[in-house]
C-alpha positions in Angstrom: 46.0 -32.6 16.4 44.3 -32.6 19.8 40.6 -32.3 19.6 39.3 -28.8 20.3 42.8 -27.3 20.0 43.7 -28.2 23.6 47.4 -28.2 22.8 47.3 -24.5 21.8 46.5 -21.5 24.1 42.8 -20.8 24.4 43.1 -17.4 22.8 44.8 -18.8 19.8 42.3 -21.6 19.5 39.3 -19.2 19.7 40.9 -16.9 17.2 41.6 -19.7 14.8 37.9 -20.9 15.0 36.6 -17.4 14.4 39.0 -16.6 11.5 38.6 -19.9 9.7 34.8 -19.9 10.0 34.5 -16.2 9.0 36.8 -16.4 6.1 34.9 -19.3 4.6 31.6 -17.6 5.0 33.0 -14.4 3.5 34.0 -16.4 0.5 30.5 -17.9 0.2 28.9 -14.5 0.3 31.4 -13.3 -2.3 30.2 -16.0 -4.6 26.6 -15.3 -3.9 26.7 -11.6 -4.5 29.0 -11.7 -7.5 26.1 -12.8 -9.6 24.0 -9.8 -8.5 26.7 -7.3 -9.2 27.1 -8.7 -12.8 23.4 -9.2 -13.5 23.4 -6.8 -16.4 26.3 -8.5 -18.1 24.9 -11.9 -17.4 21.5 -11.0 -18.9 23.4 -10.1 -22.2 25.5 -13.3 -22.2 22.9 -15.8 -21.2 19.4 -14.4 -22.0 20.1 -12.7 -25.3 17.4 -14.8 -27.0 14.7 -12.4 -25.7 14.3 -8.7 -25.7 16.6 -6.6 -23.4 14.0 -5.8 -20.7 12.8 -9.4 -20.4 16.4 -10.7 -20.4 17.3 -8.5 -17.5 14.2 -9.6 -15.6 15.0 -13.2 -16.3 18.6 -12.6 -15.0 17.1 -11.1 -11.8 14.8 -14.0 -11.5 17.7 -16.4 -11.7 19.4 -14.3 -8.9 16.2 -14.6 -6.8 16.2 -18.4 -7.4 19.2 -18.6 -5.2 17.3 -17.0 -2.3 14.2 -19.1 -2.9 16.0 -22.4 -2.4 18.0 -21.4 0.7 15.5 -22.9 3.2 15.7 -26.2 1.4 19.5 -26.1 1.7 19.0 -25.4 5.4 16.8 -28.5 5.8 19.1 -30.8 3.8 22.5 -29.7 5.2 21.1 -28.9 8.6 20.1 -32.6 8.9 23.5 -33.8 7.8 25.2 -31.4 10.2 23.2 -32.8 13.2 23.9 -36.3 12.1 27.6 -36.3 11.1 29.0 -33.0 12.5 29.4 -29.3 11.9 32.9 -29.2 10.4 32.5 -31.8 7.6 29.1 -30.4 6.6 30.2 -26.8 6.0 33.3 -28.1 4.1 30.8 -29.7 1.7 28.7 -26.6 1.4 31.8 -24.5 0.7 32.9 -26.9 -2.0 29.5 -26.8 -3.7 29.4 -23.0 -3.6 32.9 -22.6 -4.9 32.8 -25.1 -7.7 29.4 -23.8 -8.9 30.8 -20.2 -9.0 33.9 -21.4 -10.9 31.8 -23.2 -13.5 29.8 -20.1 -14.2 33.0 -18.5 -15.4 33.5 -21.4 -17.9 29.8 -21.6 -19.0 29.3 -21.1 -22.8 27.0 -18.2 -23.6 23.5 -18.2 -25.3 25.2 -17.4 -28.6 27.3 -20.6 -28.3 24.8 -23.3 -27.0 21.4 -21.6 -27.1 18.8 -22.2 -24.5 21.1 -24.7 -22.7 23.1 -21.8 -21.4 20.5 -20.1 -19.2 19.2 -23.5 -18.1 22.7 -24.5 -16.9 23.1 -21.0 -15.3 19.9 -21.4 -13.3 20.9 -24.9 -12.1 24.2 -23.5 -10.9 22.4 -20.7 -9.1 20.2 -23.2 -7.4 23.2 -25.1 -6.2 24.7 -21.9 -4.8 21.5 -21.2 -2.9 21.3 -24.7 -1.5 24.9 -24.5 -0.4 24.5 -21.1 1.3 21.4 -22.5 3.0 23.7 -25.0 4.7 26.7 -22.8 5.3 25.5 -20.1 7.6 23.9 -22.5 10.2 27.1 -24.6 10.3 29.5 -21.6 10.7 27.3 -19.9 13.4 26.7 -23.2 15.3 30.4 -24.1 15.1 31.6 -20.8 16.4 29.0 -20.6 19.2 29.8 -24.1 20.4 33.5 -23.1 20.8 32.7 -19.8 22.5 33.2 -19.5 26.3 30.1 -18.8 28.4 29.3 -15.1 28.5 31.1 -14.3 25.2 28.9 -16.1 22.7 27.4 -12.9 21.3 30.8 -11.4 20.7 32.2 -14.5 19.0 29.3 -15.1 16.7 29.1 -11.4 15.8 32.2 -11.9 13.6 30.2 -14.3 11.5 27.6 -11.6 11.1 30.1 -9.2 9.5 30.7 -11.7 6.7 27.8 -10.8 4.4 28.9 -7.2 4.3 32.6 -8.1 3.9 31.7 -10.6 1.1 29.8 -7.9 -0.7 32.9 -5.6 -0.4 35.2 -8.4 -1.7 33.0 -9.0 -4.8 32.7 -5.3 -5.4 36.5 -4.7 -5.2 37.3 -7.6 -7.5 34.7 -6.5 -10.1 36.0 -2.9 -10.0 39.6 -4.1 -10.2 39.1 -6.4 -13.2 36.9 -3.9 -15.0 39.5 -1.1 -14.6 42.5 -3.4 -15.6 40.9 -4.8 -18.7 38.8 -1.9 -19.9 35.0 -1.9 -20.4 35.0 -3.5 -23.9 37.2 -6.5 -22.9 35.3 -6.9 -19.6 31.9 -7.1 -21.3 33.2 -9.5 -23.9 35.1 -12.0 -21.7 36.6 -10.2 -18.6 33.4 -10.7 -16.6 34.3 -14.3 -16.3 37.5 -13.5 -14.3 35.8 -12.7 -10.9 34.1 -16.1 -11.2 37.2 -18.0 -12.1 39.5 -16.5 -9.4 37.0 -17.9 -6.9 38.7 -21.3 -7.3 41.8 -19.8 -5.6 39.7 -18.4 -2.7 38.0 -21.8 -2.5 41.3 -23.6 -2.1 42.6 -21.2 0.6 39.3 -21.4 2.5 39.1 -25.2 2.3 42.7 -25.6 3.5 42.1 -23.3 6.5 38.9 -25.0 7.5 40.4 -28.5 7.2 42.7 -27.5 10.0 39.8 -27.3 12.4 38.6 -30.0 14.8 34.9 -30.9 15.3 32.8 -28.8 17.6 33.6 -29.9 21.2 29.9 -29.7 22.2 28.9 -31.9 19.3 31.8 -34.3 19.8 30.9 -34.7 23.5 27.3 -35.5 22.6 28.3 -37.9 19.8 30.7 -39.7 22.1 27.8 -40.1 24.6 25.6 -41.5 21.9 23.0 -38.7 22.2 22.9 -37.4 18.6 19.5 -37.2 16.9 18.6 -40.1 14.6 16.0 -38.1 12.8 16.8 -34.4 13.0 14.0 -33.3 10.7 11.3 -35.2 12.5 12.5 -34.1 15.9 12.9 -30.5 14.8 9.7 -29.9 12.9 7.5 -32.9 13.7 7.2 -32.2 17.4 5.2 -29.2 18.5 7.5 -28.0 21.4 10.4 -27.5 19.0 8.3 -26.4 16.0 6.7 -23.7 18.2 10.2 -22.3 18.9 11.0 -22.4 15.2 7.9 -20.4 14.4 8.6 -17.9 17.2 12.2 -17.5 16.0 11.0 -16.8 12.5 8.1 -14.4 13.3 9.5 -12.9 16.5 13.1 -12.4 15.4 14.3 -13.3 12.0 11.6 -11.8 9.7 12.1 -8.4 11.2 15.9 -8.7 11.2 15.8 -9.7 7.5 13.7 -6.8 6.3 15.8 -4.3 8.3 18.9 -5.8 6.8 17.8 -5.8 3.2 16.3 -2.3 3.5 19.5 -0.9 5.0 21.9 -2.5 2.6 20.0 -3.2 -0.7 16.8 -1.2 -0.9 18.7 2.0 0.1 21.1 1.4 -2.8 18.2 0.8 -5.2 16.3 3.9 -3.9 19.3 6.1 -4.4 20.1 4.9 -7.9 16.7 4.2 -9.4 14.4 6.5 -7.6 16.6 9.5 -6.7 18.6 9.1 -9.9 22.1 9.3 -8.4 24.6 7.9 -10.8 25.7 4.3 -10.1 29.3 5.0 -9.3 28.5 7.6 -6.7 25.8 5.4 -5.2 28.2 2.5 -4.8 30.8 4.8 -3.2 28.4 6.4 -0.7 27.0 3.0 0.3 30.4 1.5 0.7 31.6 4.3 3.0 28.5 4.0 5.2 28.9 0.2 5.4 32.6 0.5 6.2 31.8 2.8 9.0 29.0 0.7 10.4 30.5 -2.8 10.1 32.4 -2.6 13.4 29.0 -2.2 15.1 28.1 -5.8 14.3 30.8 -6.7 16.9 29.8 -4.0 19.3 26.2 -5.1 19.4 27.2 -8.8 19.6 29.4 -7.9 22.6 26.6 -5.8 24.1 24.1 -8.7 23.8 26.4 -10.7 26.1 25.8 -7.9 28.7 22.2 -7.0 28.4 20.7 -9.8 26.3 19.9 -10.5 22.6 16.3 -9.7 22.7 16.4 -6.1 23.8 18.9 -5.1 21.1 17.0 -6.9 18.2 13.6 -5.5 19.4 15.1 -2.0 19.7 16.5 -2.2 16.1 13.1 -3.3 14.7 11.3 -0.5 16.6 13.7 2.2 15.5 13.5 1.0 11.9 9.7 1.0 11.9 9.5 4.4 13.5 12.1 6.2 11.4 12.2 4.7 7.9 9.8 7.2 6.4 11.5 10.3 7.7 14.9 8.9 7.0 14.1 8.1 3.3 12.4 11.5 2.9 15.6 13.1 4.4 17.6 11.0 1.9 15.6 12.5 -0.9 16.3 16.0 0.3 20.1 15.3 0.7 20.7 13.3 -2.5 18.3 15.1 -5.0 17.1 18.3 -3.4 15.6 19.5 -6.8 13.3 16.4 -6.8 12.3 17.0 -3.2 11.5 20.6 -3.9 9.5 19.8 -7.0 7.5 17.2 -5.2 6.7 19.7 -2.5 5.8 22.7 -4.7 4.3 21.0 -7.8 2.8 17.6 -6.9 1.8 15.3 -9.7 -1.5 13.5 -10.0 -3.1 11.1 -12.5 -6.8 11.8 -13.2 -8.4 8.5 -14.3 -11.1 6.0 -13.6 -9.6 3.2 -11.4 -10.9 0.3 -13.5 -9.0 1.7 -16.6 -5.6 1.4 -14.8 -3.5 -1.8 -14.9 -1.1 -2.9 -12.1 2.1 -1.2 -13.2 4.4 -4.2 -12.7 5.0 -6.9 -15.3 7.5 -9.6 -14.2 7.7 -11.1 -17.7 8.1 -7.9 -19.7 5.3 -8.5 -22.2 2.9 -5.6 -21.3 3.9 -2.3 -23.0 1.3 -0.4 -20.9 0.0 1.4 -24.0 -3.5 0.0 -24.5 -5.2 2.3 -22.0 -4.9 6.0 -21.5 -4.3 5.5 -17.8 -1.6 3.0 -18.4 0.2 5.4 -20.8 0.2 8.1 -18.2 1.3 6.0 -15.3 3.9 4.0 -17.2 5.7 7.2 -18.2 5.7 8.6 -14.6 6.9 5.2 -13.3 9.7 5.1 -15.8 10.7 8.7 -14.8 10.5 7.8 -11.1 8.0 10.6 -10.5 5.8 10.2 -7.4 2.1 10.9 -8.0 -1.3 10.6 -6.5 -4.4 9.1 -8.0 -7.5 11.2 -8.6 -10.7 9.3 -9.4 -12.6 10.3 -12.6 -15.9 9.1 -14.1 -15.9 5.9 -16.2 -14.9 6.5 -19.8 -12.7 9.5 -19.0 -9.5 9.8 -20.9 -6.7 9.8 -18.3 -4.7 13.0 -17.9 -1.8 14.2 -15.8 -1.8 17.3 -13.6 1.7 18.7 -12.9 1.3 21.5 -10.4 -1.3 23.7 -12.1 -0.7 22.4 -15.6 -3.0 19.8 -17.1 -1.6 17.5 -19.8 -4.5 15.8 -21.7 -4.0 12.1 -22.1 -4.1 9.8 -25.2 -7.5 8.4 -26.3 -6.1 5.0 -27.0 -9.6 3.7 -28.1 -9.8 6.2 -30.9 -6.3 5.7 -32.3 -4.4 2.8 -33.8 -1.0 2.1 -35.4 1.3 4.9 -36.2 -1.2 7.5 -35.1 -1.4 6.0 -31.6 2.5 5.9 -31.4 2.7 9.5 -32.5 0.1 10.6 -29.9 1.8 8.7 -27.1 5.2 10.3 -28.1 3.6 13.7 -28.1 2.0 13.1 -24.7 5.3 12.0 -23.2 7.0 15.0 -24.6 4.4 17.4 -23.2 4.6 15.6 -19.8 8.4 15.8 -19.8 8.4 19.5 -20.6 5.8 20.2 -17.9 7.8 18.3 -15.3 11.0 20.1 -16.3 9.3 23.5 -16.1 8.5 23.1 -12.5 11.9 21.7 -11.5 11.7 17.9 -11.8 15.2 16.8 -12.7 16.1 14.0 -15.1 18.9 12.9 -12.8 20.5 14.1 -9.5 22.9 17.0 -9.9 26.2 15.7 -8.5 27.1 19.2 -7.3 24.0 19.5 -5.2 24.3 16.1 -3.5 25.0 16.6 0.2 27.3 13.6 0.4 28.2 13.8 4.1 24.5 13.9 5.0 23.7 11.0 2.6 26.5 9.0 4.2 25.2 9.9 7.7 21.6 8.7 6.8 23.0 5.5 5.2 25.1 4.9 8.3 22.0 5.2 10.5 20.2 2.6 8.2 23.3 0.4 8.4 23.5 0.8 12.2 19.9 -0.6 12.4 21.2 -3.6 10.4 24.0 -4.2 12.9 21.5 -4.0 15.8 19.2 -6.7 14.5 21.9 -8.8 12.8 24.8 -8.7 15.2 23.1 -10.8 18.0 20.9 -13.0 15.9 23.3 -15.9 15.4 23.8 -16.3 19.2 20.1 -16.0 19.8 19.2 -18.8 17.2 22.0 -21.1 18.4 20.8 -20.7 22.0 17.2 -21.3 21.2 17.6 -25.0 20.2 19.1 -28.1 21.8 22.5 -29.4 20.5 21.1 -32.6 19.0 19.0 -30.7 16.4 20.5 -27.2 16.6 22.0 -27.0 13.1 18.7 -28.1 11.5 16.4 -26.0 13.7 18.2 -22.7 13.6 19.0 -22.9 9.8 15.3 -23.1 8.6 13.9 -19.9 10.3 17.1 -18.0 9.4 16.9 -18.8 5.7 13.1 -18.5 5.4 13.5 -15.1 7.0 16.5 -13.9 5.1 15.9 -15.8 1.8 12.2 -15.0 1.5 11.2 -12.1 3.7 14.5 -10.3 3.0 15.6 -11.6 -0.4 12.3 -10.7 -2.1 12.0 -7.3 -0.4 13.4 -5.1 -3.3 11.0 -6.7 -5.8 8.0 -6.5 -3.5 8.7 -2.9 -2.5 9.2 -1.9 -6.1 5.9 -3.5 -7.1 4.2 -1.6 -4.3 5.7 1.7 -5.5 4.7 0.9 -9.1 1.1 0.1 -8.1 0.6 3.3 -6.1 2.8 5.9 -7.6 4.2 6.8 -4.2 8.0 6.5 -4.1 7.9 5.9 -0.3 5.0 3.3 -0.4 7.4 0.3 -0.6 8.7 1.1 2.8 5.4 -0.1 4.3 6.6 -3.7 3.6 9.7 -3.6 6.0 7.8 -1.3 8.5 4.9 -3.7 8.8 7.1 -6.8 9.0 9.4 -5.1 11.6 6.3 -4.2 13.7 5.0 -7.8 13.5 8.3 -9.0 14.7 8.4 -6.4 17.5 5.1 -7.4 18.9 5.6 -11.2 18.5 9.1 -10.9 19.9 8.1 -8.9 22.9 5.2 -11.4 23.7 6.7 -14.8 22.8 10.5 -14.7 22.2 12.5 -15.8 25.2 15.8 -14.3 26.3 18.7 -16.7 25.7 22.0 -15.2 26.7 22.5 -17.2 29.9 21.6 -20.6 28.4 24.2 -23.4 28.3 24.6 -24.9 24.9 25.3 -28.4 26.3 21.9 -28.5 28.0 
């Protein structure tokens, strides 16, 4: 084979590079998201030694562990990629990801081997996160270094579609297996099938990628003996390059990450958990919106070759920060109009002394929130996903709930113990539930009243913001850094931004909502981060579209 595909027509060579790189990355995202889609089943299989709530939280924590280690994978594999080459490095990351996923399908459950089961699961999840930390930078760098001048944004935009397509692939496989086997068999053993079939996808992806030659830009540099001998030191130990890494993170990737995770993940969580739309309907509406918006990744990648990367990314952050609150309020009106009307006509408030109220978020699942009257009140409203305001009362006041004009006296937890306290709490919750129902607060969204076209339109707008910030980001990051340390330098800010700022967004936003009682309060997290990126990007981020990668 002639290096760089010179023996084949240029168009065929470029298509081969894009398809091979994109298919491999789709496969890796399939593996990564498969765990998240099956978190409920996994909590039952591997964390059954604790209560159900804590088991699910542990399962989500294991999912988050994959995000947490992504920057370390970026450092480790980025260094290898700058030392030995792009192609071989992302072959290794793909192999680690695929084999780790396959082994999850073979792993004995907690019932079989006890605590060793969740320990092995977490270790495999960590390997997946490390591998993904090295995969994206390699694929984006490889495609960009093959792209002709003036078309780099277009070429790398195909890599940007892979996260969404990987999520689609995982969703389709899970739905297909679940339907074919039936719910009972799927929960018993069928959940393993989506993990096991990944070995076939691994084989196909590895075969395709092995047909590729090394990046011509890297090969030219290597032949000239100009590769970096110490990529980590050169990338992060020298201020001129470290400064660009920081600018890339704060002035581009952090905002891109929160816009991405808000548009694709928090919106799904908000629909299902807060607006109480059933899970199947939520998945279908999200899928339709994402399917309609996915081509825009390529559109904005192409446009960034014409007008620049920076204007499009900054515009996406600005639009998100300015419109998230009205868009999510409109989503409430469209998806659960009864809830929106009840919130407007009969607002709910908790009357209590602030010092008597706990932070309504417990990551280890031990706090039952029943030791203080304020906690009893807020815990019920949080569980019911009812938005409320806080009204300060004198110290020692037994907390109460006001629903419209109706006052529901709280439970004096200091005066009651044992069964008497349990009975009083149950009675209080029953009274609150009746009061909420009497003024129109629904237990779940009425499918007949969901304005599905409007919901899809709003979700499409949120997804369009994702394509604006994410479509050009690969080209921008590749162009920011010199060839000799490109893989290392671009991977770290990308995975800190998307692994930490983005990956922890749902948990952070949920905690903010739980702490305040305002169902929209969690949006301040992506809004503030997007605004910080907007300001930092406008002031410090350079435009890169005309830069030569070989410089």
